[in-house]
C-alpha positions as a printed Julia matrix, in Angstrom:
363×3 Matrix{Float64}:
 121.16  127.04  131.04
 121.76  130.08  128.82
 120.47  132.34  131.61
 122.79  130.63  134.1
 125.84  131.26  131.91
 124.85  134.92  131.46
 124.39  135.32  135.23
 127.89  133.93  135.93
 129.41  136.33  133.41
 127.64  139.39  134.82
 128.48  138.41  138.41
 132.13  138.09  137.46
 132.15  141.54  135.9
 130.86  143.1   139.1
 132.98  141.15  141.57
 136.26  140.75  139.69
 136.89  144.4   138.86
 136.62  145.71  142.41
 140.36  145.72  143.29
 142.18  144.92  140.07
 145.75  145.94  139.21
 146.07  147.61  135.82
 148.07  145.58  133.24
 148.66  142.73  135.72
 147.48  140.13  133.18
 149.23  141.48  130.1
 151.32  138.33  129.62
 148.12  136.28  129.22
 146.87  138.28  126.23
 149.46  137.07  123.69
 147.28  134.28  122.26
 147.64  130.75  120.93
 148.06  129.39  117.41
 149.42  131.2   114.38
 146.12  130.89  112.5
 144.26  132.95  115.11
 147.07  135.5   115.37
 147.21  135.95  111.58
 143.48  136.72  111.76
 144.21  139.62  114.08
 143.17  137.56  117.14
 139.55  137.79  115.95
 138.9   134.18  116.9
 136.31  133.84  119.69
 133.55  132.91  117.2
 135.86  131.01  114.83
 137.79  128.77  117.26
 137.06  125.18  116.27
 140.4   123.54  117.06
 142.62  122.82  120.05
 143.47  126.52  120.52
 139.85  127.13  121.52
 141.03  126.27  125.04
 142.49  129.8   125.05
 140.2   131.78  122.71
 136.82  130.27  123.57
 136.63  126.87  125.33
 133.04  126.46  124.11
 134.55  125.94  120.64
 136.39  122.8   121.76
 133.29  120.75  120.9
 134.15  121.23  117.21
 137.48  119.44  117.69
 136.67  115.96  118.97
 139.74  114.05  117.82
 142.82  113.85  119.99
 145.1   116.76  119.1
 148.49  118.24  119.88
 149.61  121.8   119.16
 152.88  123.71  119.49
 153.83  127.33  118.9
 157.05  129.3   119.28
 157.81  132.93  118.63
 160.53  135.48  119.26
 158.58  138.6   120.04
 159.66  142.14  119.17
 162.82  141.2   117.31
 163.9   138.5   119.76
 163.47  140.47  122.98
 161.02  137.94  124.44
 160.51  134.26  123.65
 157.02  132.79  123.81
 156.08  129.1   123.77
 152.77  127.26  123.79
 151.95  123.54  123.88
 148.51  121.93  124.21
 146.7   118.58  124.15
 142.97  117.89  123.78
 140.66  114.9   123.57
 137.0   113.92  123.92
 135.76  112.04  126.97
 132.14  111.18  127.74
 130.8   113.51  125.06
 132.72  116.53  126.36
 136.08  117.82  125.12
 138.97  118.6   127.46
 142.22  120.44  126.79
 145.39  121.29  128.71
 147.49  124.23  127.5
 150.82  125.47  128.81
 152.12  128.98  128.06
 155.56  130.38  128.85
 156.92  133.88  128.3
 160.64  134.36  128.94
 162.43  137.7   128.88
 165.84  136.03  129.18
 168.66  137.24  131.38
 168.15  140.54  133.2
 170.97  142.6   134.68
 170.56  143.67  138.31
 172.49  146.93  138.71
 171.11  147.88  142.12
 174.51  147.19  143.77
 176.46  149.64  141.6
 178.21  152.52  143.37
 177.98  156.18  142.46
 179.61  159.56  143.08
 177.26  161.29  145.52
 177.85  164.75  144.06
 174.34  166.13  143.81
 172.52  167.16  140.65
 175.39  169.33  139.34
 177.7   166.29  139.16
 180.58  168.1   140.93
 181.92  167.56  144.46
 181.67  170.55  146.77
 179.09  172.75  148.41
 176.88  174.81  146.13
 178.84  177.6   144.55
 181.76  177.32  146.97
 183.31  173.95  146.19
 185.59  172.67  143.44
 185.93  174.64  140.21
 182.96  173.94  137.98
 180.51  173.66  140.83
 177.44  175.21  139.25
 175.52  175.78  142.43
 172.4   173.95  141.26
 172.57  170.96  143.62
 168.79  171.04  144.19
 169.56  173.54  146.93
 166.53  175.24  148.44
 166.94  177.17  151.72
 163.39  176.3   152.75
 162.53  172.92  151.26
 165.96  171.28  150.79
 168.63  173.23  152.7
 171.24  170.47  152.41
 170.73  169.71  148.69
 171.17  166.17  147.35
 174.95  165.93  147.62
 176.01  163.34  150.17
 172.47  162.17  150.87
 173.33  158.49  150.32
 171.04  158.14  147.3
 171.71  158.11  143.58
 170.07  161.22  142.13
 169.79  162.56  138.54
 173.04  164.18  137.46
 175.26  161.92  139.58
 177.77  159.59  137.96
 177.59  155.81  138.31
 180.73  153.77  138.92
 180.43  150.96  136.37
 181.86  147.8   137.88
 180.87  144.57  136.14
 181.76  142.62  139.26
 178.82  144.25  141.03
 176.31  143.32  138.31
 174.31  140.13  138.86
 172.08  138.34  136.36
 168.69  136.75  136.86
 165.57  135.88  134.84
 161.99  136.94  134.31
 159.44  134.38  133.14
 155.67  133.91  133.25
 154.04  130.48  133.13
 150.36  129.64  132.85
 148.58  126.27  132.77
 145.06  126.31  131.27
 142.71  123.37  131.92
 139.7   123.71  129.61
 136.37  122.0   129.07
 133.69  122.31  126.37
 130.18  120.83  126.08
 127.47  121.07  123.42
 124.07  121.82  124.97
 122.31  121.59  121.62
 123.16  121.33  117.97
 124.06  125.0   117.74
 124.86  126.15  121.3
 127.84  125.17  123.43
 129.46  126.31  126.66
 132.95  126.0   128.08
 135.2   126.93  130.96
 138.9   127.22  131.72
 140.7   127.14  135.04
 144.23  128.5   135.08
 147.21  128.24  137.38
 149.89  130.91  137.06
 153.5   131.04  138.22
 155.54  134.21  137.71
 159.21  134.83  138.48
 160.96  138.18  138.4
 164.57  137.94  139.55
 164.37  137.02  143.27
 160.6   137.44  143.43
 157.91  134.9   142.54
 154.12  134.67  142.58
 151.39  132.06  142.28
 147.94  132.79  140.92
 144.63  131.18  140.01
 141.85  132.27  137.67
 138.77  131.14  135.77
 137.2   131.78  132.34
 133.66  130.98  131.17
 132.5   131.0   127.57
 129.63  130.35  125.19
 129.23  129.97  121.44
 126.07  130.13  119.36
 125.97  129.02  115.74
 122.9   130.96  114.68
 123.1   129.57  111.12
 125.57  127.55  109.09
 127.17  130.83  108.06
 126.96  132.99  111.21
 128.31  132.41  114.73
 128.68  134.46  117.91
 131.27  133.76  120.6
 131.82  135.15  124.08
 134.74  134.37  126.36
 134.67  136.0   129.78
 138.34  135.85  130.74
 139.3   136.09  134.42
 135.61  136.18  135.21
 136.0   136.42  139.0
 139.34  138.21  138.86
 142.6   136.27  138.6
 144.54  136.71  141.82
 148.32  136.48  142.18
 150.21  136.34  145.47
 153.91  137.33  145.61
 156.48  135.94  148.02
 156.94  139.5   149.31
 153.45  139.45  150.78
 152.04  141.7   148.05
 149.13  140.62  145.87
 147.49  141.78  142.66
 144.52  140.78  140.56
 143.6   140.75  136.88
 140.25  142.31  136.07
 137.78  140.53  133.77
 137.94  140.9   129.99
 134.85  140.26  127.9
 135.96  138.95  124.5
 132.93  139.17  122.22
 133.05  138.21  118.55
 131.17  137.2   115.44
 132.1   135.3   112.31
 130.63  134.88  108.83
 131.51  132.12  106.35
 130.72  131.89  102.64
 131.49  128.82  100.54
 132.98  129.61   97.13
 132.04  126.39   95.35
 133.58  127.41   92.05
 137.04  127.47   93.62
 136.4   124.74   96.23
 137.07  127.36   98.88
 135.54  128.91  102.0
 135.84  132.59  102.88
 135.63  133.58  106.57
 135.36  137.06  108.04
 135.57  137.59  111.8
 135.56  140.5   114.23
 136.17  140.64  117.98
 136.01  143.3   120.66
 137.92  143.05  123.93
 136.1   144.99  126.63
 138.26  145.65  129.7
 137.28  147.17  133.02
 140.54  148.34  134.59
 140.58  152.0   133.58
 142.84  151.84  130.53
 143.08  155.02  128.51
 146.26  155.47  126.48
 146.96  151.72  126.17
 143.66  151.0   124.43
 142.07  151.97  121.14
 138.89  153.36  122.66
 138.04  154.18  126.26
 135.49  155.83  128.5
 137.68  157.17  131.34
 134.72  158.1   133.53
 133.45  154.51  133.48
 136.86  152.82  133.51
 135.92  150.83  130.37
 138.12  150.33  127.3
 137.77  148.55  123.96
 140.32  146.97  121.62
 139.25  145.67  118.22
 140.33  142.66  116.16
 139.42  141.92  112.52
 140.4   138.99  110.34
 139.7   137.38  106.96
 140.66  133.95  105.64
 140.4   132.16  102.31
 140.65  128.4   102.79
 141.31  126.59   99.51
 140.35  122.89   99.29
 140.72  122.55  103.07
 144.45  122.63  102.48
 145.82  126.16  102.02
 144.78  129.14  104.13
 145.49  132.77  103.18
 144.94  135.21  106.06
 145.05  138.9   106.85
 143.86  140.94  109.79
 144.16  143.84  112.18
 144.99  143.47  115.88
 144.34  146.66  117.83
 145.07  148.62  114.66
 148.28  146.71  113.84
 148.4   144.7   110.63
 148.65  140.9   110.72
 148.97  138.3   107.97
 149.82  134.67  107.5
 149.67  131.36  105.68
 148.59  127.87  106.63
 148.91  124.38  105.18
 147.2   121.14  106.17
 148.49  117.79  104.94
 148.06  114.15  105.87
 151.08  112.39  107.34
 150.79  108.64  108.07
 147.04  109.06  108.19
 147.15  111.98  110.65
 146.25  115.56  109.71
 149.14  117.94  110.26
 148.74  121.71  110.07
 151.57  124.22  109.76
 150.72  127.88  110.25
 152.69  131.11  110.11
 151.7   134.56  111.37
 153.31  137.96  110.95
 152.24  140.5   113.58
 153.31  144.14  113.38
 153.65  146.64  116.2
 153.42  150.42  116.06
 156.55  150.97  118.19
 158.49  147.68  118.44
 159.76  145.21  115.86
 157.36  142.82  114.13
 156.86  139.31  115.51
 156.97  136.06  113.53
 155.06  133.08  114.9
 154.96  129.48  113.76
 152.63  126.82  115.1
 152.11  123.11  114.37
 148.97  121.07  115.01
 148.69  117.29  114.83
 145.55  115.15  114.91
 146.17  111.86  116.73
């Protein structure tokens, strides 16, 4: 069975990256659960709760009780809202989960119907050098390549003035939605596998797209203290089809990670250290930490550490692609049901930091 899982992963790498669109799946890389995000998204070998449906569905086998989870965040200082809700339960020895993700950029102004003064690049009416006073004669005029310049060409060119008329501005929305249906099964006491099928609906103003994709995953608990996780996201390429007739695909991402845990009996605590690497195959260079341009391969790193005190309070810190993360978590019993409340602070090197709060409830 282990060889079969490996074969599926390798086949997906070869087939899914053939015609991928760079950055097409960016909205699916945000993550789920404030605990994982506070750990720098280094969670593929740690995931043992309902959020494993996103990070590594093979880890669902460690969460056999019925569970609900919610998360909301205002990303980059409120520019984008992000919501996540999930439900999981055991059935027939396997664990199943359904997760819904939504990213909403809010109202977007459509200014394509605005008018402009078709004056050419010098911004002044009149033929080059012979028109109205102030005509600088630099209207992109070229006797060989552009003998008529850009003035009066019916297009808005740099240097020309827009006529701002609010009545010509329309407003629309941009939102991405993804439904993940996940499954996890234990093949032995220390090895489990999982899979996720996903349905995607995207809307950008008057345009919309539907898409489907598939993840496969495995997790091996080598010892009580050491685990390895692998989630092959979009293993066969996730394909999206727009109502314009265009299509695009998301290339596979191999999320490989390891985790170490040490009990600190003196303080009734457990210390966890985790590290993940996201290997992508879509030719990223400047948008990744490390890349091999000739091979079209890139790598982003994730590191996290957690101190869990008496199974109640979690203190977390991490690094996500070189950006600092941190957070807190609390678990309490409410009417006999475990309730977890987690907070994550995620920085960004160019945009505002993001604050994320998630709630998990055992049913």
